[in-house]
Every structure is written in C-alpha cells, then in structure tokens.
VOBA-1610 file (N, C-alpha, C; in pm, whole numbers, padded with zeros to 5 digits, always signed):
BEGIN
Met+00070-00120-00009Met-00004-00008-00003Met+00097+00129-00021Glu+00195+00114+00078Glu+00292+00249+00082Glu+00352+00267-00054Ser+00418+00124-00113Ser+00468+00164-00251Ser+00350+00215-00341Ser+00231+00174-00340Ser+00133+00255-00433Ser+00115+00387-00413Gln+00128+00439-00281Gln+00139+00565-00253Gln+00215+00648-00299Gly+00354+00603-00284Gly+00456+00652-00356Gly+00472+00663-00519Leu+00399+00575-00538Leu+00379+00549-00709Leu+00272+00661-00754Leu+00161+00689-00673Leu+00083+00806-00690Leu+00157+00925-00660Leu+00215+00934-00589Leu+00297+01083-00552Leu+00365+01137-00693Ile+00444+01013-00718Ile+00551+01041-00856Ile+00447+01062-00958Cys+00357+00989-00977Cys+00271+01028-01096Cys+00206+01188-01075Leu+00179+01205-00983Leu+00129+01360-00952Leu+00215+01459-00984Ala+00331+01423-00934Ala+00454+01527-00959Ala+00501+01531-01123Leu+00483+01407-01177Leu+00508+01411-01344Leu+00389+01496-01380Leu+00259+01485-01351Leu+00152+01537-01426Leu+00152+01715-01400Ser+00188+01748-01276Ser+00207+01853-01243Ser+00312+01950-01345Ala+00443+01875-01337Ala+00532+01896-01420Ala+00469+01938-01595Met+00402+01834-01639Met+00368+01844-01785Met+00263+01928-01782Ala+00188+01954-01712Ala+00074+02064-01715Ala+00125+02226-01704Gly+00267+02213-01638Gly+00320+02341-01666Gly+00390+02360-01786Ala+00404+02294-01892Ala+00485+02281-01996Ala+00433+02361-02106Thr+00450+02429-02203Thr+00403+02498-02275Thr+00471+02464-02433Gln+00352+02454-02525Gln+00403+02418-02649Gln+00400+02561-02724Phe+00495+02587-02806Phe+00539+02707-02889Phe+00518+02662-03063Arg+00415+02713-03130Arg+00414+02689-03256Arg+00487+02777-03327Val+00605+02740-03408Val+00701+02799-03491Val+00657+02866-03597Gly+00658+02986-03610Gly+00607+03057-03733Gly+00471+03100-03723Gly+00403+03066-03597Gly+00255+03119-03585Gly+00163+03020-03696Ser+00063+03096-03744Ser-00028+03036-03832Ser+00023+02985-03956Lys+00144+03057-03997Lys+00209+03036-04131Lys+00299+02905-04126Gly+00348+02887-03981Gly+00454+02778-03968Gly+00577+02773-04011Trp+00645+02691-04032Trp+00763+02693-04047Trp+00817+02697-04191Ser+00835+02821-04224Ser+00855+02843-04374Ser+00989+02977-04380Val+00996+03013-04516Val+01077+03111-04527Val+01013+03251-04475Pro+01055+03337-04373Pro+01003+03438-04319Pro+00989+03554-04396Asp+00856+03638-04414Asp+00845+03748-04512Asp+00973+03861-04456Pro+01016+03929-04554Pro+01127+04048-04503Pro+01074+04124-04429Asp+00939+04164-04412Asp+00874+04265-04348Asp+00852+04200-04183Ala+00849+04079-04161Ala+00784+04009-04066Ala+00868+03985-03958Val+00837+03975-03841Val+00944+03935-03724Val+01018+03815-03768Ser+01145+03841-03746Ser+01228+03724-03766Ser+01226+03632-03625Tyr+01236+03484-03704Tyr+01223+03363-03572Tyr+01283+03395-03466Asn+01401+03464-03459Asn+01495+03475-03353Asn+01454+03599-03278Gln+01402+03701-03335Gln+01325+03784-03276Gln+01210+03747-03190Trp+01142+03673-03234Trp+01021+03598-03173Trp+01048+03521-03070Ala+01205+03436-03065Ala+01265+03362-02984Ala+01287+03437-02835Glu+01360+03550-02885Glu+01403+03612-02782Glu+01295+03702-02692Lys+01167+03718-02759Lys+01066+03762-02661Lys+00980+03661-02587Ser+01024+03549-02624Ser+00958+03409-02546Ser+01036+03375-02439Arg+00992+03289-02353Arg+01068+03233-02223Arg+01013+03057-02254Phe+01139+02993-02289Phe+01147+02858-02298Phe+01219+02775-02162Gln+01158+02694-02111Gln+01167+02628-02013Gln+01189+02481-02046Val+01258+02400-01941Val+01272+02243-01985Val+01152+02171-01985Gly+01106+02130-02062Gly+00960+02018-02069Gly+00894+02086-02171Asp+00920+02230-02201Asp+00844+02314-02302Asp+00875+02235-02454Ser+00812+02262-02531Ser+00810+02214-02680Ser+00805+02316-02781Leu+00841+02260-02903Leu+00828+02340-03044Leu+00751+02260-03124Leu+00660+02336-03207Leu+00576+02262-03312Leu+00625+02319-03430Phe+00654+02232-03521Phe+00709+02292-03658Phe+00589+02218-03755Val+00550+02310-03812Val+00445+02280-03930Val+00477+02293-04057Tyr+00486+02216-04159Tyr+00554+02242-04266Tyr+00505+02146-04376Pro+00522+02177-04529Pro+00474+02070-04609Pro+00584+01973-04604Pro+00528+01835-04590Pro+00636+01726-04594Pro+00671+01705-04737Gly+00792+01687-04741Gly+00877+01640-04853Gly+00935+01762-04941Glu+00893+01894-04916Glu+00913+02018-04952Glu+01020+02091-04858Asp+00988+02045-04710Asp+01082+02137-04628Asp+01096+02032-04523Ser+01192+02056-04425Ser+01227+01960-04304Ser+01287+02074-04206Val+01331+01989-04048Val+01387+02065-03961Val+01502+01991-03906Leu+01584+02066-03894Leu+01753+02024-03846Leu+01779+02063-03722Leu+01801+01996-03648Leu+01871+02032-03509Leu+02024+02020-03538Val+02097+02146-03518Val+02230+02136-03539Val+02303+02209-03439Asp+02439+02225-03448Asp+02519+02279-03356Asp+02573+02414-03429Lys+02618+02486-03345Lys+02637+02647-03381Lys+02704+02665-03512Asp+02824+02598-03521Asp+02852+02616-03651Asp+02801+02569-03755Ala+02735+02442-03778Ala+02613+02421-03874Ala+02532+02557-03879Tyr+02490+02585-03777Tyr+02413+02683-03780Tyr+02443+02818-03849Asp+02555+02874-03802Asp+02607+02992-03884Asp+02645+02974-04028Ala+02694+02845-04085Ala+02720+02831-04205Ala+02591+02782-04253Cys+02480+02750-04218Cys+02354+02686-04283Cys+02387+02554-04349Asn+02482+02490-04283Asn+02551+02360-04334Asn+02417+02237-04307Thr+02364+02198-04417Thr+02244+02116-04382Thr+02290+01968-04402Asn+02428+01946-04419Asn+02460+01829-04415Asn+02527+01763-04293Ser+02527+01871-04201Ser+02582+01834-04042Ser+02499+01874-03954Phe+02402+01743-03900Phe+02308+01767-03827Phe+02302+01685-03720Ile+02239+01732-03603Ile+02209+01611-03477Ile+02085+01537-03488Glu+01983+01611-03547Glu+01852+01551-03564Glu+01801+01611-03701Lys+01737+01505-03777Lys+01654+01561-03886Lys+01499+01513-03866His+01416+01608-03890His+01291+01579-03906His+01215+01624-04021Asp+01153+01537-04097Asp+01069+01565-04206Asp+00940+01507-04219Asp+00887+01497-04106Asp+00725+01473-04131Asp+00624+01564-04136Gly+00661+01689-04154Gly+00538+01781-04187Gly+00497+01827-04034Asn+00509+01776-03931Asn+00442+01798-03790Asn+00532+01773-03690Thr+00642+01829-03687Thr+00754+01788-03576Thr+00718+01866-03444Val+00739+01784-03343Val+00715+01832-03189Val+00873+01807-03146Phe+00927+01908-03094Phe+01059+01906-03036Phe+01046+01948-02899Thr+01079+01860-02819Thr+01065+01890-02639Thr+01207+01891-02602Phe+01226+02018-02520Phe+01360+02079-02463Phe+01370+01972-02350Asp+01491+01903-02323Asp+01519+01781-02226Asp+01637+01856-02131Arg+01682+01981-02164Arg+01810+02049-02091Arg+01775+02211-02108Ser+01853+02282-02039Ser+01872+02412-02040Ser+01987+02441-02147Gly+01982+02559-02204Gly+02093+02588-02305Gly+02047+02641-02431Pro+02165+02646-02540Pro+02107+02691-02675Pro+02049+02552-02746Phe+01966+02584-02834Phe+01902+02480-02955Phe+01925+02562-03065Tyr+01972+02484-03177Tyr+01989+02548-03310Tyr+01915+02472-03397Phe+01814+02536-03458Phe+01734+02490-03584Phe+01767+02547-03703Ile+01757+02479-03818Ile+01748+02542-03951Ile+01678+02455-04018Ser+01633+02513-04162Ser+01553+02424-04242Ser+01651+02339-04303Gly+01593+02229-04378Gly+01688+02123-04427Gly+01708+02158-04566Val+01628+02275-04598Val+01644+02313-04766Val+01752+02433-04743Glu+01871+02439-04806Glu+01979+02530-04775Glu+01951+02647-04817Ala+01865+02659-04924Ala+01815+02791-04956Ala+01742+02854-04882Asn+01646+02777-04827Asn+01547+02823-04726Asn+01637+02869-04619Cys+01703+02810-04526Cys+01805+02857-04464Cys+01900+02982-04484Met+01940+03008-04570Met+02019+03108-04640Met+01925+03249-04619Arg+01744+03213-04662Arg+01670+03323-04638Arg+01612+03323-04502Asn+01682+03284-04375Asn+01641+03322-04261Asn+01555+03212-04213Glu+01530+03119-04232Glu+01449+03018-04202Glu+01525+02901-04115Ser+01554+02983-03996Ser+01641+02936-03893Ser+01623+02974-03751Val+01641+02938-03646Val+01612+02987-03518Val+01688+02936-03409Val+01751+03021-03313Val+01811+02969-03217Val+01705+02982-03085Ile+01717+02887-02999Ile+01627+02890-02904Ile+01704+02846-02776Val+01717+02963-02669Val+01768+02930-02558Val+01683+02900-02437Val+01707+02757-02375Val+01619+02748-02274Val+01680+02772-02139Ile+01628+02870-02055Ile+01676+02927-01953Ile+01629+02867-01801Ala+01539+02790-01803Ala+01512+02735-01683Ala+01506+02581-01681Asp+01491+02506-01563Asp+01442+02376-01555Asp+01358+02372-01444Arg+01227+02290-01500Arg+01112+02264-01419Arg+01135+02176-01313Ser+01237+02082-01359Ser+01278+01957-01260Ser+01343+02001-01147Asn+01440+02110-01166Asn+01519+02175-01069Asn+01429+02250-00966Arg+01307+02353-01037Arg+01218+02404-00931Arg+01117+02306-00846Ser+01115+02195-00897Ser+01011+02080-00842Ser+01103+02029-00736Ser+01211+01991-00770Ser+01333+01914-00666Ser+01353+02020-00534Ser+01357+02158-00575Ser+01374+02240-00477Ser+01236+02273-00378Ser+01110+02249-00472Ser+01007+02258-00375Ser+00985+02128-00305Ser+01029+02021-00350Ser+01008+01883-00268Ser+01099+01905-00172Ser+01244+01984-00200Ser+01345+01967-00103Ser+01326+02085+00033Ser+01202+02154+00012Ser+01154+02247+00130Ser+01109+02156+00214Pro+01043+02061+00217Pro+00992+01972+00343Pro+01106+01907+00427Pro+01219+01863+00351Pro+01323+01856+00439Pro+01371+01972+00538Pro+01399+02094+00474Pro+01412+02172+00576Pro+01363+02200+00701Ser+01203+02173+00677Ser+01090+02171+00786Ser+01133+02070+00908Pro+01197+01950+00851Pro+01242+01844+00956Pro+01344+01891+01031Ser+01464+01990+00978Ser+01559+02013+01041Ser+01517+02167+01149Ser+01401+02210+01144Ser+01345+02317+01207Ser+01338+02256+01358Pro+01315+02131+01379Pro+01318+02072+01518Pro+01446+02081+01598Pro+01544+02064+01536Pro+01672+02116+01607Pro+01683+02260+01694Pro+01607+02373+01617Pro+01619+02481+01682Pro+01549+02468+01817Pro+01440+02401+01839Pro+01380+02395+01994Pro+01507+02331+02086Pro+01572+02221+02053Pro+01695+02227+02147Pro+01778+02312+02229Pro+01801+02420+02121Pro+01855+02544+02212Pro+01759+02612+02311Pro+01650+02619+02305Pro+01569+02662+02429Pro+01603+02561+02553Pro+01601+02430+02529Pro+01635+02351+02662Pro+01783+02427+02716Glu+01860+02455+02632Glu+02012+02489+02687Glu+01997+02591+02770Ser+01901+02693+02722Ser+01870+02836+02832Ser+01848+02780+02937Ala+01705+02681+02940Ala+01659+02628+03051Ala+01761+02567+03162Glu+01865+02528+03093Glu+01990+02446+03155Glu+02061+02563+03253Ala+02063+02652+03159Ala+02136+02789+03220Ala+02043+02848+03367Thr+01922+02811+03343Thr+01843+02865+03448Thr+01857+02807+03588Pro+01868+02639+03561Pro+01896+02598+03698Pro+01993+02639+03793Ala+02131+02694+03708Ala+02243+02737+03765Ala+02209+02829+03874Pro+02152+02939+03835Pro+02103+03053+03920Pro+01998+02999+04033Ala+01927+02927+03975Ala+01820+02872+04084Ala+01858+02826+04211Pro+01946+02740+04203Pro+02022+02700+04366Pro+02074+02813+04431Ala+02107+02918+04366Ala+02163+03036+04473Ala+02056+03082+04559Pro+01948+03129+04504Pro+01833+03149+04605Pro+01799+03067+04703Ala+01784+03117+04839Ala+01766+03039+04941Ala+01612+02994+04956Pro+01531+03098+04939Pro+01383+03056+04957Pro+01341+02935+04884Ala+01274+02841+04941Ala+01230+02701+04887Ala+01115+02735+04804Glu+01047+02865+04804Glu+00927+02878+04702Glu+00956+02868+04575Glu+01078+02920+04552Glu+01107+02952+04404Glu+01170+02831+04358Glu+01209+02733+04423Glu+01266+02600+04358Glu+01141+02553+04294Pro+01028+02515+04343Pro+00914+02467+04276Pro+00884+02520+04138Asn+00897+02684+04134Asn+00876+02744+04016Asn+00989+02701+03919Ser+01102+02662+03965Ser+01232+02651+03864Ser+01221+02515+03836Ser+01146+02428+03878Ser+01140+02281+03845Ser+01040+02284+03732Pro+00948+02343+03728Pro+00848+02341+03598Pro+00925+02334+03480Pro+01007+02452+03438Pro+01080+02436+03313Pro+01182+02329+03303Pro+01253+02258+03363Pro+01292+02153+03312Pro+01179+02055+03253Pro+01073+02027+03282Pro+01002+01919+03242Pro+00961+01984+03103Asn+00938+02102+03092Asn+00894+02174+02948Asn+01017+02159+02845Ala+01139+02172+02922Ala+01253+02157+02802Ala+01257+01992+02781Ala+01230+01925+02865Ala+01250+01770+02804Ala+01136+01741+02718Ser+01033+01816+02753Ser+00899+01778+02661Ser+00928+01809+02523Ser+00989+01922+02521Ser+01026+01978+02370Ser+01138+01885+02299Arg+01224+01859+02403Arg+01319+01764+02332Arg+01244+01628+02281Val+01157+01586+02352Val+01102+01467+02302Val+01000+01486+02177Val+00951+01627+02182Val+00838+01654+02084Val+00943+01680+01912Gly+01065+01774+01952Gly+01177+01801+01855Gly+01195+01635+01817Phe+01223+01549+01894Phe+01310+01404+01841Phe+01197+01330+01785Met+01065+01367+01822Met+00934+01273+01780Met+00927+01353+01629Gly+00914+01460+01613Gly+00902+01546+01487Gly+01014+01506+01388Ser+01144+01492+01435Ser+01247+01446+01326Ser+01212+01290+01298Val+01173+01238+01360Val+01153+01061+01333Val+01023+01052+01238Gly+00929+01143+01253Gly+00801+01158+01171Gly+00838+01223+01065Cys+00940+01307+01037Cys+00976+01373+00898Cys+01057+01247+00818Phe+01150+01163+00880Phe+01230+01108+00836Phe+01132+00981+00768Val+01059+00951+00856Val+00969+00835+00818Val+00883+00871+00701Gly+00825+00992+00699Gly+00751+01048+00607Gly+00838+01069+00482Ser+00941+01104+00465Ser+01026+01123+00352Ser+01031+00983+00305Ile+01073+00888+00365Ile+01099+00761+00346Ile+00978+00697+00255Ile+00882+00726+00312Ile+00734+00690+00241Ile+00708+00747+00121Val+00740+00861+00102Val+00727+00942-00013Val+00814+00887-00132Val+00963+00844-00086Val+01055+00797-00181Val+00992+00658-00224Leu+00922+00564-00147Leu+00899+00443-00183Leu+00794+00459-00284
//
C-alpha cells in the first residue's frame, strides 16, 4: 500500500510538471517557412519568448518540401544542412526541450536557411530543478526541530542560578521549566523521526 502511495505521488509530480509545460508553434499560423522580409524574424520571436525544460516546439511545414534540422552552432552559422544532430521531415514535428541551454534549428533546404528559415532557442530554466527545490523544502522543515533544543540549553542555564536563592518557594517554580525542556526535546525528536519516516514513504 505504501509503494502504491509513493507511485501515486510520483505520478502526480510528473503530471504537474507536464501541466506546466508549454508548446510553441514556430512561425505561428504560417508555420515553419521562409519568413517575410517585413515580418518579425524567428530569432526576434524567440528572444521575446521564455522557454523552459519540458516545453516543446511545434514545426508545421509541407512534408517532402521542407524539414527541420537540429544542428550545432557552427552548422547553424554556415547553414550547413549536411551536418545535423537530428533531422525531422514528417511535416508536423514536435521537439521537446530536455535540458537548458541553446538549441539551433535550420531548414533542411539550404536556400531556405540562407533566407532566415532558422532559429536559436535558449532554454533558461529547468522545471525539474524547481520541483526538486520545492520538494526539498519539506526536508528543511524537519531540520526546524533542532532549533527547539537550543531553548532547553537556556533552561539548563536557569537551573544554575536557581540553587543560589535560599527561598524554597522559588525552587518549585524553577522545577517546571525542566519538564518543559524535556518535553520539547521529546517533541523535537519525535518530529524528526516523523519527518524522516514520511520522507521514506514518499521515496517508496
């Protein structure tokens, strides 16, 4: 049962990451083609957009007449259609970003590439890092029980001055704080154990 709960949590985390992903259609309604000279270039469009890991690009173009090549920077700068990392020619290409950093795309038709059918996409954020940082925030909460132990230290400092006063009436007053300090230690310890067990259940 615990393993099924862990699996459910993992599935929910993946679904939430996917729900936050965005698909960008390159070229808008015109699709992946040679841009009009007066239109916004692909790179101007890319600079105004924010791309994150998990987002995707949709390239729509006539199959058999055009294609999309994922290339390195040198091939991008030279419009070298013979040197590519990936080639897509199905007419409806979806490319999902699996890392941060720059991605270089050019048309598989060299003449089209020379006429600015190319784009550089810079992926600036990683959703998985965010989700891991948000999931790592619960572990800092378990570390908050250690701060309660410092108050017991101040309670231990109080018993030293307490024996100095002669009146026996103050001694009963000074005796209640130590039980509170002990109980805060127990609560802190139990909280740490509970958080540890909870994190193990989540991992499973």
